[in-house]
Biotite code that builds the C-alpha atoms (Angstrom):
import biotite.structure as struc

atoms = struc.array([
    struc.Atom([-57.639, 106.948, -116.129], chain_id="A", res_id=1, res_name="UNK", atom_name="CA", element="C"),
    struc.Atom([-53.913, 106.795, -115.620], chain_id="A", res_id=2, res_name="UNK", atom_name="CA", element="C"),
    struc.Atom([-51.520, 103.890, -115.363], chain_id="A", res_id=3, res_name="UNK", atom_name="CA", element="C"),
    struc.Atom([-48.781, 103.503, -112.778], chain_id="A", res_id=4, res_name="UNK", atom_name="CA", element="C"),
    struc.Atom([-45.917, 101.549, -114.363], chain_id="A", res_id=5, res_name="UNK", atom_name="CA", element="C"),
    struc.Atom([-43.133, 100.004, -112.245], chain_id="A", res_id=6, res_name="UNK", atom_name="CA", element="C"),
    struc.Atom([-39.998, 98.350, -113.587], chain_id="A", res_id=7, res_name="UNK", atom_name="CA", element="C"),
    struc.Atom([-39.536, 95.010, -111.835], chain_id="A", res_id=8, res_name="UNK", atom_name="CA", element="C"),
    struc.Atom([-36.644, 93.369, -113.676], chain_id="A", res_id=9, res_name="UNK", atom_name="CA", element="C"),
    struc.Atom([-33.307, 94.827, -114.667], chain_id="A", res_id=10, res_name="UNK", atom_name="CA", element="C"),
    struc.Atom([-31.103, 92.590, -116.736], chain_id="A", res_id=11, res_name="UNK", atom_name="CA", element="C"),
    struc.Atom([-28.010, 93.765, -118.582], chain_id="A", res_id=12, res_name="UNK", atom_name="CA", element="C"),
    struc.Atom([-28.864, 91.767, -121.720], chain_id="A", res_id=13, res_name="UNK", atom_name="CA", element="C"),
    struc.Atom([-32.291, 93.223, -122.494], chain_id="A", res_id=14, res_name="UNK", atom_name="CA", element="C"),
    struc.Atom([-33.263, 93.349, -126.170], chain_id="A", res_id=15, res_name="UNK", atom_name="CA", element="C"),
    struc.Atom([-32.374, 96.761, -127.626], chain_id="A", res_id=16, res_name="UNK", atom_name="CA", element="C"),
    struc.Atom([-35.958, 97.442, -128.777], chain_id="A", res_id=17, res_name="UNK", atom_name="CA", element="C"),
    struc.Atom([-37.314, 96.739, -125.297], chain_id="A", res_id=18, res_name="UNK", atom_name="CA", element="C"),
    struc.Atom([-34.545, 98.828, -123.698], chain_id="A", res_id=19, res_name="UNK", atom_name="CA", element="C"),
    struc.Atom([-35.395, 101.700, -126.054], chain_id="A", res_id=20, res_name="UNK", atom_name="CA", element="C"),
    struc.Atom([-39.109, 101.447, -125.220], chain_id="A", res_id=21, res_name="UNK", atom_name="CA", element="C"),
    struc.Atom([-38.394, 101.448, -121.489], chain_id="A", res_id=22, res_name="UNK", atom_name="CA", element="C"),
    struc.Atom([-36.221, 104.525, -122.023], chain_id="A", res_id=23, res_name="UNK", atom_name="CA", element="C"),
    struc.Atom([-39.134, 106.251, -123.766], chain_id="A", res_id=24, res_name="UNK", atom_name="CA", element="C"),
    struc.Atom([-41.354, 105.365, -120.821], chain_id="A", res_id=25, res_name="UNK", atom_name="CA", element="C"),
    struc.Atom([-38.730, 106.737, -118.425], chain_id="A", res_id=26, res_name="UNK", atom_name="CA", element="C"),
    struc.Atom([-38.053, 103.399, -116.739], chain_id="A", res_id=27, res_name="UNK", atom_name="CA", element="C"),
    struc.Atom([-34.273, 103.124, -116.684], chain_id="A", res_id=28, res_name="UNK", atom_name="CA", element="C"),
    struc.Atom([-33.813, 101.366, -113.328], chain_id="A", res_id=29, res_name="UNK", atom_name="CA", element="C"),
    struc.Atom([-35.507, 98.753, -111.169], chain_id="A", res_id=30, res_name="UNK", atom_name="CA", element="C"),
    struc.Atom([-38.208, 100.049, -108.762], chain_id="A", res_id=31, res_name="UNK", atom_name="CA", element="C"),
    struc.Atom([-38.733, 103.241, -110.752], chain_id="A", res_id=32, res_name="UNK", atom_name="CA", element="C"),
    struc.Atom([-42.360, 104.236, -111.253], chain_id="A", res_id=33, res_name="UNK", atom_name="CA", element="C"),
    struc.Atom([-43.984, 106.570, -113.789], chain_id="A", res_id=34, res_name="UNK", atom_name="CA", element="C"),
    struc.Atom([-47.599, 107.689, -114.177], chain_id="A", res_id=35, res_name="UNK", atom_name="CA", element="C"),
    struc.Atom([-48.797, 107.592, -117.783], chain_id="A", res_id=36, res_name="UNK", atom_name="CA", element="C"),
    struc.Atom([-52.130, 108.395, -119.465], chain_id="A", res_id=37, res_name="UNK", atom_name="CA", element="C"),
    struc.Atom([-54.196, 105.495, -120.724], chain_id="A", res_id=38, res_name="UNK", atom_name="CA", element="C"),
    struc.Atom([-53.868, 105.763, -124.515], chain_id="A", res_id=39, res_name="UNK", atom_name="CA", element="C"),
    struc.Atom([-53.517, 103.254, -127.319], chain_id="A", res_id=40, res_name="UNK", atom_name="CA", element="C"),
    struc.Atom([-49.845, 104.142, -127.905], chain_id="A", res_id=41, res_name="UNK", atom_name="CA", element="C"),
    struc.Atom([-49.021, 103.659, -124.213], chain_id="A", res_id=42, res_name="UNK", atom_name="CA", element="C"),
    struc.Atom([-50.918, 100.353, -124.246], chain_id="A", res_id=43, res_name="UNK", atom_name="CA", element="C"),
    struc.Atom([-48.774, 99.150, -127.146], chain_id="A", res_id=44, res_name="UNK", atom_name="CA", element="C"),
    struc.Atom([-45.559, 100.168, -125.398], chain_id="A", res_id=45, res_name="UNK", atom_name="CA", element="C"),
    struc.Atom([-46.652, 98.376, -122.222], chain_id="A", res_id=46, res_name="UNK", atom_name="CA", element="C"),
    struc.Atom([-47.346, 95.187, -124.171], chain_id="A", res_id=47, res_name="UNK", atom_name="CA", element="C"),
    struc.Atom([-43.802, 95.371, -125.502], chain_id="A", res_id=48, res_name="UNK", atom_name="CA", element="C"),
    struc.Atom([-42.224, 95.648, -122.011], chain_id="A", res_id=49, res_name="UNK", atom_name="CA", element="C"),
    struc.Atom([-44.647, 93.308, -120.219], chain_id="A", res_id=50, res_name="UNK", atom_name="CA", element="C"),
    struc.Atom([-41.857, 90.858, -119.331], chain_id="A", res_id=51, res_name="UNK", atom_name="CA", element="C"),
    struc.Atom([-39.938, 93.511, -117.374], chain_id="A", res_id=52, res_name="UNK", atom_name="CA", element="C"),
    struc.Atom([-42.621, 95.786, -115.861], chain_id="A", res_id=53, res_name="UNK", atom_name="CA", element="C"),
    struc.Atom([-45.927, 95.722, -114.039], chain_id="A", res_id=54, res_name="UNK", atom_name="CA", element="C"),
    struc.Atom([-48.749, 98.250, -114.370], chain_id="A", res_id=55, res_name="UNK", atom_name="CA", element="C"),
    struc.Atom([-52.324, 99.019, -113.429], chain_id="A", res_id=56, res_name="UNK", atom_name="CA", element="C"),
    struc.Atom([-54.829, 101.798, -112.756], chain_id="A", res_id=57, res_name="UNK", atom_name="CA", element="C"),
    struc.Atom([-53.679, 104.001, -109.887], chain_id="A", res_id=58, res_name="UNK", atom_name="CA", element="C"),
    struc.Atom([-56.188, 105.624, -107.553], chain_id="A", res_id=59, res_name="UNK", atom_name="CA", element="C"),
    struc.Atom([-56.130, 109.183, -106.242], chain_id="A", res_id=60, res_name="UNK", atom_name="CA", element="C"),
    struc.Atom([-55.133, 108.395, -102.637], chain_id="A", res_id=61, res_name="UNK", atom_name="CA", element="C"),
    struc.Atom([-52.147, 106.277, -103.651], chain_id="A", res_id=62, res_name="UNK", atom_name="CA", element="C"),
    struc.Atom([-50.929, 108.825, -106.193], chain_id="A", res_id=63, res_name="UNK", atom_name="CA", element="C"),
    struc.Atom([-51.279, 111.630, -103.663], chain_id="A", res_id=64, res_name="UNK", atom_name="CA", element="C"),
    struc.Atom([-49.245, 109.673, -101.104], chain_id="A", res_id=65, res_name="UNK", atom_name="CA", element="C"),
    struc.Atom([-46.616, 108.865, -103.735], chain_id="A", res_id=66, res_name="UNK", atom_name="CA", element="C"),
    struc.Atom([-46.273, 112.546, -104.703], chain_id="A", res_id=67, res_name="UNK", atom_name="CA", element="C"),
    struc.Atom([-45.919, 113.588, -101.056], chain_id="A", res_id=68, res_name="UNK", atom_name="CA", element="C"),
    struc.Atom([-43.371, 110.958, -100.041], chain_id="A", res_id=69, res_name="UNK", atom_name="CA", element="C"),
    struc.Atom([-41.392, 110.152, -103.199], chain_id="A", res_id=70, res_name="UNK", atom_name="CA", element="C"),
    struc.Atom([-41.942, 113.175, -105.494], chain_id="A", res_id=71, res_name="UNK", atom_name="CA", element="C"),
    struc.Atom([-38.719, 115.113, -106.119], chain_id="A", res_id=72, res_name="UNK", atom_name="CA", element="C"),
    struc.Atom([-37.622, 118.324, -107.815], chain_id="A", res_id=73, res_name="UNK", atom_name="CA", element="C"),
    struc.Atom([-34.211, 119.298, -109.140], chain_id="A", res_id=74, res_name="UNK", atom_name="CA", element="C"),
    struc.Atom([-31.603, 119.148, -106.386], chain_id="A", res_id=75, res_name="UNK", atom_name="CA", element="C"),
    struc.Atom([-33.236, 116.042, -104.868], chain_id="A", res_id=76, res_name="UNK", atom_name="CA", element="C"),
    struc.Atom([-35.648, 118.142, -102.806], chain_id="A", res_id=77, res_name="UNK", atom_name="CA", element="C"),
    struc.Atom([-39.147, 117.028, -101.858], chain_id="A", res_id=78, res_name="UNK", atom_name="CA", element="C"),
    struc.Atom([-42.273, 118.414, -103.526], chain_id="A", res_id=79, res_name="UNK", atom_name="CA", element="C"),
    struc.Atom([-44.111, 120.523, -100.945], chain_id="A", res_id=80, res_name="UNK", atom_name="CA", element="C"),
    struc.Atom([-47.557, 122.140, -100.956], chain_id="A", res_id=81, res_name="UNK", atom_name="CA", element="C"),
    struc.Atom([-45.910, 125.575, -101.121], chain_id="A", res_id=82, res_name="UNK", atom_name="CA", element="C"),
    struc.Atom([-43.986, 124.527, -104.230], chain_id="A", res_id=83, res_name="UNK", atom_name="CA", element="C"),
    struc.Atom([-47.184, 123.195, -105.829], chain_id="A", res_id=84, res_name="UNK", atom_name="CA", element="C"),
    struc.Atom([-49.054, 126.455, -105.127], chain_id="A", res_id=85, res_name="UNK", atom_name="CA", element="C"),
    struc.Atom([-46.216, 128.548, -106.527], chain_id="A", res_id=86, res_name="UNK", atom_name="CA", element="C"),
    struc.Atom([-45.376, 126.569, -109.683], chain_id="A", res_id=87, res_name="UNK", atom_name="CA", element="C"),
    struc.Atom([-48.583, 124.783, -110.705], chain_id="A", res_id=88, res_name="UNK", atom_name="CA", element="C"),
    struc.Atom([-51.562, 126.480, -109.094], chain_id="A", res_id=89, res_name="UNK", atom_name="CA", element="C"),
    struc.Atom([-52.705, 123.304, -107.345], chain_id="A", res_id=90, res_name="UNK", atom_name="CA", element="C"),
    struc.Atom([-53.300, 123.709, -103.617], chain_id="A", res_id=91, res_name="UNK", atom_name="CA", element="C"),
    struc.Atom([-51.934, 120.343, -102.515], chain_id="A", res_id=92, res_name="UNK", atom_name="CA", element="C"),
    struc.Atom([-50.841, 116.927, -103.744], chain_id="A", res_id=93, res_name="UNK", atom_name="CA", element="C"),
    struc.Atom([-54.429, 115.620, -103.731], chain_id="A", res_id=94, res_name="UNK", atom_name="CA", element="C"),
    struc.Atom([-55.536, 118.183, -106.327], chain_id="A", res_id=95, res_name="UNK", atom_name="CA", element="C"),
    struc.Atom([-52.494, 117.392, -108.474], chain_id="A", res_id=96, res_name="UNK", atom_name="CA", element="C"),
    struc.Atom([-53.228, 113.660, -108.216], chain_id="A", res_id=97, res_name="UNK", atom_name="CA", element="C"),
    struc.Atom([-56.835, 114.185, -109.297], chain_id="A", res_id=98, res_name="UNK", atom_name="CA", element="C"),
    struc.Atom([-55.725, 116.214, -112.343], chain_id="A", res_id=99, res_name="UNK", atom_name="CA", element="C"),
    struc.Atom([-53.144, 113.558, -113.281], chain_id="A", res_id=100, res_name="UNK", atom_name="CA", element="C"),
    struc.Atom([-55.691, 110.737, -113.081], chain_id="A", res_id=101, res_name="UNK", atom_name="CA", element="C"),
    struc.Atom([-58.096, 112.703, -115.292], chain_id="A", res_id=102, res_name="UNK", atom_name="CA", element="C"),
    struc.Atom([-55.195, 113.193, -117.785], chain_id="A", res_id=103, res_name="UNK", atom_name="CA", element="C"),
    struc.Atom([-55.323, 116.994, -117.465], chain_id="A", res_id=104, res_name="UNK", atom_name="CA", element="C"),
    struc.Atom([-51.776, 117.307, -116.106], chain_id="A", res_id=105, res_name="UNK", atom_name="CA", element="C"),
    struc.Atom([-48.513, 115.324, -116.177], chain_id="A", res_id=106, res_name="UNK", atom_name="CA", element="C"),
    struc.Atom([-45.402, 115.347, -114.029], chain_id="A", res_id=107, res_name="UNK", atom_name="CA", element="C"),
    struc.Atom([-43.417, 116.464, -117.092], chain_id="A", res_id=108, res_name="UNK", atom_name="CA", element="C"),
    struc.Atom([-45.503, 119.664, -117.218], chain_id="A", res_id=109, res_name="UNK", atom_name="CA", element="C"),
    struc.Atom([-44.315, 120.740, -113.767], chain_id="A", res_id=110, res_name="UNK", atom_name="CA", element="C"),
    struc.Atom([-41.237, 122.955, -113.796], chain_id="A", res_id=111, res_name="UNK", atom_name="CA", element="C"),
    struc.Atom([-38.110, 121.311, -112.314], chain_id="A", res_id=112, res_name="UNK", atom_name="CA", element="C"),
    struc.Atom([-40.025, 118.188, -111.222], chain_id="A", res_id=113, res_name="UNK", atom_name="CA", element="C"),
    struc.Atom([-38.637, 114.735, -111.898], chain_id="A", res_id=114, res_name="UNK", atom_name="CA", element="C"),
    struc.Atom([-41.170, 112.593, -113.800], chain_id="A", res_id=115, res_name="UNK", atom_name="CA", element="C"),
    struc.Atom([-39.902, 109.364, -112.199], chain_id="A", res_id=116, res_name="UNK", atom_name="CA", element="C"),
    struc.Atom([-40.725, 108.219, -108.676], chain_id="A", res_id=117, res_name="UNK", atom_name="CA", element="C"),
    struc.Atom([-37.852, 106.251, -107.121], chain_id="A", res_id=118, res_name="UNK", atom_name="CA", element="C"),
    struc.Atom([-39.547, 103.692, -104.892], chain_id="A", res_id=119, res_name="UNK", atom_name="CA", element="C"),
    struc.Atom([-38.180, 101.320, -102.271], chain_id="A", res_id=120, res_name="UNK", atom_name="CA", element="C"),
    struc.Atom([-38.277, 97.567, -102.925], chain_id="A", res_id=121, res_name="UNK", atom_name="CA", element="C"),
    struc.Atom([-41.642, 96.206, -101.756], chain_id="A", res_id=122, res_name="UNK", atom_name="CA", element="C"),
    struc.Atom([-42.074, 94.951, -98.220], chain_id="A", res_id=123, res_name="UNK", atom_name="CA", element="C"),
    struc.Atom([-42.122, 91.126, -98.336], chain_id="A", res_id=124, res_name="UNK", atom_name="CA", element="C"),
    struc.Atom([-40.733, 91.318, -101.882], chain_id="A", res_id=125, res_name="UNK", atom_name="CA", element="C"),
    struc.Atom([-42.221, 90.762, -105.296], chain_id="A", res_id=126, res_name="UNK", atom_name="CA", element="C"),
    struc.Atom([-44.386, 87.708, -105.906], chain_id="A", res_id=127, res_name="UNK", atom_name="CA", element="C"),
    struc.Atom([-41.797, 86.394, -108.354], chain_id="A", res_id=128, res_name="UNK", atom_name="CA", element="C"),
    struc.Atom([-40.159, 88.358, -111.119], chain_id="A", res_id=129, res_name="UNK", atom_name="CA", element="C"),
    struc.Atom([-40.265, 85.725, -113.865], chain_id="A", res_id=130, res_name="UNK", atom_name="CA", element="C"),
    struc.Atom([-43.995, 85.025, -114.142], chain_id="A", res_id=131, res_name="UNK", atom_name="CA", element="C"),
    struc.Atom([-47.037, 87.067, -115.085], chain_id="A", res_id=132, res_name="UNK", atom_name="CA", element="C"),
    struc.Atom([-49.299, 88.442, -112.358], chain_id="A", res_id=133, res_name="UNK", atom_name="CA", element="C"),
    struc.Atom([-52.128, 86.228, -113.601], chain_id="A", res_id=134, res_name="UNK", atom_name="CA", element="C"),
    struc.Atom([-49.897, 83.177, -112.962], chain_id="A", res_id=135, res_name="UNK", atom_name="CA", element="C"),
    struc.Atom([-48.859, 84.197, -109.449], chain_id="A", res_id=136, res_name="UNK", atom_name="CA", element="C"),
    struc.Atom([-45.889, 86.381, -110.414], chain_id="A", res_id=137, res_name="UNK", atom_name="CA", element="C"),
    struc.Atom([-45.280, 90.127, -110.472], chain_id="A", res_id=138, res_name="UNK", atom_name="CA", element="C"),
    struc.Atom([-45.063, 91.003, -114.178], chain_id="A", res_id=139, res_name="UNK", atom_name="CA", element="C"),
    struc.Atom([-47.641, 92.444, -116.563], chain_id="A", res_id=140, res_name="UNK", atom_name="CA", element="C"),
    struc.Atom([-51.057, 93.976, -116.003], chain_id="A", res_id=141, res_name="UNK", atom_name="CA", element="C"),
    struc.Atom([-52.431, 93.825, -112.468], chain_id="A", res_id=142, res_name="UNK", atom_name="CA", element="C"),
    struc.Atom([-55.338, 96.302, -112.501], chain_id="A", res_id=143, res_name="UNK", atom_name="CA", element="C"),
    struc.Atom([-56.258, 97.893, -109.165], chain_id="A", res_id=144, res_name="UNK", atom_name="CA", element="C"),
    struc.Atom([-53.784, 95.630, -107.334], chain_id="A", res_id=145, res_name="UNK", atom_name="CA", element="C"),
    struc.Atom([-51.017, 98.077, -108.337], chain_id="A", res_id=146, res_name="UNK", atom_name="CA", element="C"),
    struc.Atom([-52.151, 100.296, -105.457], chain_id="A", res_id=147, res_name="UNK", atom_name="CA", element="C"),
    struc.Atom([-51.312, 97.600, -102.899], chain_id="A", res_id=148, res_name="UNK", atom_name="CA", element="C"),
    struc.Atom([-47.872, 97.130, -104.433], chain_id="A", res_id=149, res_name="UNK", atom_name="CA", element="C"),
    struc.Atom([-47.145, 100.872, -104.423], chain_id="A", res_id=150, res_name="UNK", atom_name="CA", element="C"),
    struc.Atom([-48.237, 101.186, -100.789], chain_id="A", res_id=151, res_name="UNK", atom_name="CA", element="C"),
    struc.Atom([-45.779, 98.406, -99.907], chain_id="A", res_id=152, res_name="UNK", atom_name="CA", element="C"),
    struc.Atom([-43.057, 100.329, -101.743], chain_id="A", res_id=153, res_name="UNK", atom_name="CA", element="C"),
    struc.Atom([-43.582, 103.782, -100.170], chain_id="A", res_id=154, res_name="UNK", atom_name="CA", element="C"),
])
């Protein structure tokens, strides 16, 4: 499994330990998304930034759509199927998404690819950026519901 992590809040006075952890995750700005493997170290980092981010298990269709529409390479160019065939050996974005979900490949492994997806703000907004998802807000763990949020942001 793989997590999709989205930064929801961006305050200038974030604790330095939390800011450092978000930098390690690659989440430097609001509405940035990264895809991370589900490991114990990533779980610990997510618990540390739970008041500023939301995450959940991403499915193959959503990740494939995110790679096609918001995936970028150096020079702010889109990731195309031709680029994927040439640089990675995957035929299309669907094959790459499947390998990323099975933790066999990461965006950082791809030459010249940016590991961060810059998403639009969600249509109809966040549910509230000061409460946990379990309490009707947008922060913290949301499970499979992350796919609905990402589709609203594409």
